[in-house]
C-alpha positions in Angstrom: 8.1 2.1 -85.6 8.1 5.8 -86.4 11.2 7.3 -87.9 12.2 10.8 -86.7 14.8 12.7 -88.7 17.3 14.9 -86.9 14.9 16.1 -84.1 15.8 19.5 -82.6 17.1 19.4 -79.1 14.0 21.1 -77.7 12.0 18.0 -78.9 14.2 15.4 -77.4 12.3 15.0 -74.1 8.9 14.7 -75.7 10.3 12.3 -78.3 11.6 9.9 -75.7 8.9 10.2 -73.0 8.7 6.9 -71.1 5.3 5.2 -71.2 3.2 5.9 -68.2 0.4 3.8 -66.8 -2.6 5.3 -65.1 -2.0 5.1 -61.3 -5.6 4.3 -60.5 -4.9 5.7 -57.0 -2.3 3.0 -56.3 -1.3 4.7 -53.0 -4.7 4.0 -51.5 -4.7 0.4 -52.5 -1.1 -0.1 -51.3 -1.7 1.5 -48.0 -4.7 -0.6 -47.4 -2.8 -3.8 -48.0 0.1 -2.7 -45.9 -2.2 -1.8 -43.0 -4.0 -5.1 -43.2 -0.8 -7.2 -43.3 0.6 -5.1 -40.4 -2.5 -5.7 -38.3 -3.5 -9.3 -39.3 -0.2 -10.9 -40.4 -0.5 -14.3 -42.1 -4.3 -14.1 -42.1 -4.2 -11.1 -44.4 -1.5 -12.8 -46.6 -3.7 -15.8 -47.0 -6.7 -13.7 -48.1 -4.7 -11.6 -50.6 -3.0 -14.7 -52.0 -6.4 -16.3 -52.7 -7.7 -13.1 -54.1 -4.9 -12.1 -56.4 -3.1 -15.4 -57.2 -6.1 -17.8 -56.8 -4.0 -20.0 -54.5 -5.4 -21.3 -51.3 -2.4 -21.7 -49.0 -2.1 -22.6 -45.4 1.7 -22.5 -45.4 3.6 -19.9 -47.4 7.1 -21.3 -46.8 8.6 -23.5 -49.6 9.6 -26.9 -48.2 12.8 -28.7 -48.8 10.9 -31.5 -50.5 9.6 -28.9 -53.0 13.1 -27.6 -53.6 14.4 -31.2 -54.1 11.6 -32.0 -56.6 12.4 -28.8 -58.5 16.0 -29.7 -58.8 15.1 -33.1 -60.2 12.7 -31.7 -62.8 15.3 -29.4 -64.4 17.4 -30.6 -67.3 21.1 -31.0 -66.9 21.7 -28.6 -69.7 19.8 -25.8 -67.9 21.6 -26.5 -64.7 25.0 -26.3 -66.5 23.9 -23.0 -68.0 22.9 -21.6 -64.6 26.2 -22.8 -63.1 28.2 -21.0 -65.9 26.2 -17.8 -65.2 26.7 -18.2 -61.4 30.4 -18.5 -61.8 30.7 -15.4 -64.0 28.5 -13.3 -61.7 30.6 -14.4 -58.6 33.9 -13.6 -60.3 32.7 -10.1 -61.3 31.1 -9.2 -58.0 33.9 -10.7 -55.8 36.2 -8.2 -57.4 34.1 -5.3 -56.0 34.9 -6.3 -52.4 37.3 -3.8 -50.9 40.0 -4.5 -48.3 40.6 -2.5 -45.2 43.2 0.3 -45.8 44.4 2.4 -42.9 45.2 6.0 -43.9 47.2 8.3 -41.6 45.7 11.7 -42.3 48.0 13.5 -39.9 50.7 12.3 -37.5 49.1 10.0 -35.0 45.6 10.2 -36.7 44.6 6.8 -38.3 41.3 6.5 -40.4 39.8 3.6 -42.3 36.6 2.2 -43.5 35.3 -1.4 -43.5 32.4 -3.0 -45.3 29.7 -4.6 -43.2 26.8 -6.6 -44.6 23.2 -5.6 -44.3 22.0 -8.3 -42.0 18.6 -9.0 -43.4 17.6 -8.5 -47.1 14.5 -9.4 -49.1 14.5 -10.5 -52.7 11.3 -10.1 -54.8 11.2 -12.3 -57.9 8.3 -12.0 -60.4 6.6 -15.2 -61.6 3.9 -15.4 -64.2 4.7 -15.6 -67.9 8.4 -14.8 -67.4 9.7 -16.4 -64.1 12.9 -14.4 -63.7 15.1 -17.0 -62.0 18.1 -15.1 -63.5 17.4 -12.2 -61.1 17.9 -14.6 -58.2 21.5 -15.0 -59.4 21.9 -11.3 -59.7 20.6 -10.5 -56.2 21.3 -13.7 -54.3 25.0 -14.0 -55.3 26.2 -10.6 -54.1 24.0 -10.8 -51.0 25.8 -14.1 -50.1 29.2 -12.7 -51.0 28.5 -9.6 -48.8 27.7 -11.9 -45.8 24.1 -11.1 -45.3 22.8 -13.4 -42.6 19.2 -13.6 -43.7 18.2 -13.7 -47.4 14.5 -14.0 -47.7 12.9 -14.5 -51.1 9.2 -13.9 -52.1 7.7 -15.0 -55.4 4.1 -15.5 -56.4 2.6 -19.0 -56.7 0.4 -20.2 -59.5 -3.2 -21.2 -58.8 -2.1 -24.6 -57.7 0.2 -23.1 -55.1 3.3 -24.0 -57.0 6.5 -22.0 -57.8 8.5 -22.3 -61.1 11.1 -25.0 -60.4 13.9 -22.9 -61.9 13.2 -20.2 -59.3 13.5 -22.8 -56.5 16.6 -24.4 -57.9 18.4 -21.0 -58.3 17.4 -19.9 -54.9 18.8 -23.0 -53.2 21.9 -22.8 -55.4 22.9 -19.2 -54.3 22.1 -19.8 -50.6 18.7 -18.1 -50.0 17.7 -18.6 -46.4 13.9 -18.8 -46.8 11.6 -18.9 -49.8 7.9 -17.9 -49.5 5.0 -18.2 -52.0 4.0 -14.6 -51.8 3.5 -12.1 -54.6 2.5 -8.5 -55.2 2.0 -5.7 -52.6 1.3 -8.2 -49.8 4.8 -9.8 -50.3 6.5 -6.4 -49.9 4.3 -5.6 -46.9 5.3 -8.9 -45.3 9.0 -8.2 -45.8 8.5 -4.7 -44.4 6.6 -5.6 -41.2 7.2 -9.3 -40.7 4.4 -11.7 -39.9 4.0 -14.9 -37.9 5.8 -16.8 -40.7 7.7 -14.2 -42.8 10.6 -12.3 -41.2 11.0 -8.6 -41.7 14.1 -7.3 -43.6 16.1 -4.1 -43.7 16.3 -3.7 -47.5 14.2 -5.0 -50.4 15.5 -5.8 -53.8 13.9 -6.9 -57.1 11.7 -5.9 -60.1 8.0 -6.0 -60.4 4.9 -4.4 -61.9 3.5 -1.0 -61.0 2.0 -2.4 -57.8 5.2 -3.9 -56.6 7.1 -0.8 -57.5 4.7 1.4 -55.7 4.8 -1.0 -52.7 8.6 -0.8 -52.5 8.4 3.0 -52.5 5.8 2.9 -49.7 8.1 0.6 -47.8 10.6 3.4 -47.8 8.2 5.5 -45.7 8.0 2.6 -43.2 11.7 2.5 -42.5 12.8 -0.2 -45.0 15.4 0.6 -47.7 15.0 -0.5 -51.4 17.5 -1.1 -54.1 16.4 1.8 -56.4 13.4 3.4 -58.0 12.2 1.1 -60.7 10.1 1.2 -63.9 9.6 -0.6 -67.1 12.6 -2.0 -69.0 14.3 0.1 -71.6 17.0 -0.1 -74.2 18.8 2.3 -76.6 20.8 1.0 -79.5 23.2 3.2 -81.4 24.0 1.8 -84.9 26.1 3.1 -87.7 25.9 2.2 -91.4 28.0 -0.9 -90.9 25.8 -2.4 -88.2 23.9 -5.6 -89.1 20.2 -4.7 -89.2 19.2 -8.2 -88.0 21.4 -7.9 -85.0 20.0 -4.5 -84.1 16.4 -5.6 -84.6 17.0 -8.7 -82.4 18.3 -6.5 -79.6 15.4 -4.1 -79.8 12.9 -7.0 -79.7 14.7 -8.8 -76.8 13.9 -5.8 -74.6 10.5 -5.1 -76.1 9.2 -8.6 -75.1 9.7 -7.8 -71.4 6.4 -6.0 -71.1 3.7 -3.9 -72.7 5.2 -0.8 -71.2 8.8 -1.4 -72.1 10.5 1.0 -74.5 13.3 0.7 -77.1 15.0 3.5 -79.0 17.3 3.1 -82.0 19.6 5.9 -83.1 21.4 5.7 -86.4 23.4 8.0 -88.6 21.7 7.1 -92.0 18.1 6.8 -93.0 19.0 3.6 -95.0 20.1 1.9 -91.8 16.8 2.8 -90.0 14.7 1.6 -92.9 16.5 -1.7 -92.9 16.3 -2.1 -89.2 12.5 -1.4 -89.3 12.0 -4.1 -91.9 14.0 -6.6 -89.7 11.9 -5.7 -86.6 8.7 -6.4 -88.6 10.0 -9.7 -89.9 11.4 -11.0 -86.5 8.4 -9.7 -84.6 6.0 -11.9 -86.7 7.5 -15.1 -85.4 8.0 -14.2 -81.7 6.0 -16.2 -79.2 5.6 -13.0 -77.1 4.8 -10.8 -80.2 1.7 -9.3 -78.6 3.8 -8.1 -75.7 6.6 -6.9 -77.9 4.1 -5.2 -80.3 2.7 -3.1 -77.4 6.3 -2.1 -76.5 7.1 -1.2 -80.0 4.3 1.3 -80.0 6.1 3.2 -77.2 9.4 3.1 -79.2 11.3 5.2 -81.7 13.7 5.1 -84.6 15.7 8.3 -84.6 18.1 9.7 -87.3 20.9 11.8 -85.8 23.7 12.2 -88.2 26.2 14.0 -86.0 28.1 11.8 -83.6 28.4 14.4 -80.8 24.6 15.0 -81.0 24.1 11.3 -80.7 26.2 11.3 -77.5 24.2 14.2 -76.1 21.0 12.4 -76.9 22.2 9.3 -75.1 23.1 11.3 -72.0 19.8 13.1 -72.1 17.8 9.9 -72.3 20.0 8.1 -69.7 19.0 4.5 -70.8 18.9 1.5 -68.6 20.7 -0.5 -71.3 22.8 1.0 -74.0 24.2 -0.9 -77.0 26.9 0.7 -79.1 27.0 -1.1 -82.4 29.4 1.3 -84.0 32.9 1.3 -85.3 34.2 4.4 -83.4 33.1 3.0 -80.0 35.9 4.7 -78.0 34.6 8.2 -79.0 31.3 7.3 -77.3 32.8 5.5 -74.3 34.9 8.4 -73.2 31.8 10.7 -73.2 28.9 8.6 -71.9 28.0 9.7 -68.3 24.4 8.5 -68.0 23.6 4.8 -68.5 22.9 1.8 -66.4 24.9 -0.7 -68.4 26.8 -0.4 -71.7 27.1 -3.2 -74.3 29.9 -2.7 -76.8 30.2 -4.1 -80.3 28.2 -6.2 -82.7 28.7 -9.4 -80.7 27.5 -8.1 -77.3 23.8 -8.4 -77.1 21.9 -7.0 -74.1 21.0 -10.6 -73.3 24.6 -11.3 -72.3 24.2 -8.9 -69.3 20.8 -10.3 -68.5 22.1 -13.8 -68.0 25.7 -14.8 -68.1 28.5 -12.2 -68.8 28.8 -11.5 -65.0 27.5 -7.9 -64.7 24.3 -7.2 -62.8 21.1 -6.8 -64.7 19.3 -4.9 -61.9 19.6 -1.4 -63.3 18.1 2.1 -62.9 15.3 2.9 -65.4 13.2 6.0 -66.2 16.3 8.2 -66.4 17.5 7.4 -62.9 20.8 6.4 -64.5 21.6 10.1 -64.2 22.1 9.6 -60.4 21.8 5.9 -59.6 24.1 2.9 -60.2 22.9 -0.6 -61.0 23.0 -3.1 -58.1 26.5 -4.0 -57.0 28.2 -5.2 -53.9 27.8 -1.8 -52.3 24.0 -2.3 -52.4 24.3 -5.2 -49.9 26.8 -3.6 -47.5 27.3 -0.5 -45.4 30.7 1.2 -45.1 31.6 2.0 -41.5 34.3 4.6 -40.9 36.8 4.2 -38.0 39.4 6.5 -36.5 42.0 6.3 -33.8 44.1 9.1 -32.4 47.2 8.6 -30.4 48.6 11.2 -28.0 50.5 12.6 -30.9 47.3 12.6 -33.0 45.2 14.7 -30.6 48.1 17.1 -30.3 48.5 17.4 -34.0 44.9 18.3 -34.8 43.5 19.4 -31.4 44.0 23.1 -31.7 42.2 23.1 -35.2 39.3 21.3 -33.6 39.1 23.8 -30.8 39.1 26.7 -33.1 36.4 25.3 -35.4 34.2 24.2 -32.6 34.4 27.6 -30.9 33.6 29.3 -34.2 30.4 27.2 -34.5 29.4 28.0 -30.9 29.7 24.4 -29.7 31.6 24.8 -26.5 31.2 21.1 -25.4 32.9 20.0 -28.6 35.8 22.2 -27.8 36.0 21.1 -24.2 36.2 17.4 -25.2 39.5 18.3 -26.9 40.8 20.9 -24.4 40.5 18.5 -21.5 42.7 16.0 -23.3 45.3 18.5 -24.4 45.6 19.9 -20.9 46.0 16.4 -19.4 48.9 15.8 -21.8 50.6 19.0 -20.7 50.4 17.8 -17.1 
């Protein structure tokens, strides 16, 4: 990893450029798949599944027998670990549910808002070398808590037409309605339009490669909402001179192993710390099973010396990391000033892995600097807030004249009349 010493502010953006893959005219490919799925339904899904996943399927829906077999195949220890994570995620997200609170804004004028679930949601779960069953917990639990009626999950099968058993077990555990063996752009298209076997949904959640990300963005143009713009995983670690280099290196590598285009940034206040961290990264990388993946990500990454604490904070907010680890003694100084980050991990014993799996917070987070304006997935993502108001006779009298004046000033006479008629009826 390259060490950069006290970079000037004008170089910060170029120093932390996110890795970008060539688009290869993704839009054309995605539109073609969407059009075919929209026109041909299951027939197109079957062809694309054979082409891209090498699986020849006549039925995409996972059967109850397959789910039961998956549950039997998992170890008790893994089931207990999943149960622990499920409980913590439920506890954290349940606390985000808001109760109805009626506010009287003026005499006789009552206003309130209530949460209503998005009725139909789709969850996309990647398979392959890293079957992200933990993401099912992160998306399925809040969707169930919100009261979503249909929770439809798509995940790619292997060449034998099988799905990782942990994915099936987690999906059943959290209450997913239907599970389909579908991956890639065709899965997002199916969730967007619906086919003979796959129901359409109103909002799509979940991570994926550049094709899935592009497909979700295309789904937006077709009237389906998505959780947020997504990109490769990223992590920033801020370490002071007392931080354990082995801890810091392990955190950097835990994110680097996600994919070739992941990015990790380490900021420290001494050159000695950075040299020690770099040595630990090299040592730990050598024994990682996914070292080829992590090595590619390390090539996109940086070690940065910034000696001034306030400059470090500005650097954090400029980068707006998906994940931020503060392995520093004066953590409160940072916490009070951080405004751009998806999720923050505080102290030497809080690895990013905790949030990925079992602490209770959600790991579906904004990347690519979208933390400047987006939150991570939470209960609000699965609900709508509907506002209500009720005016009594006293209420229309208390604000009616103000409404009349404002409507007339905007030239909207019918708006004014709707109030005037009521006020006149009360006078009679």
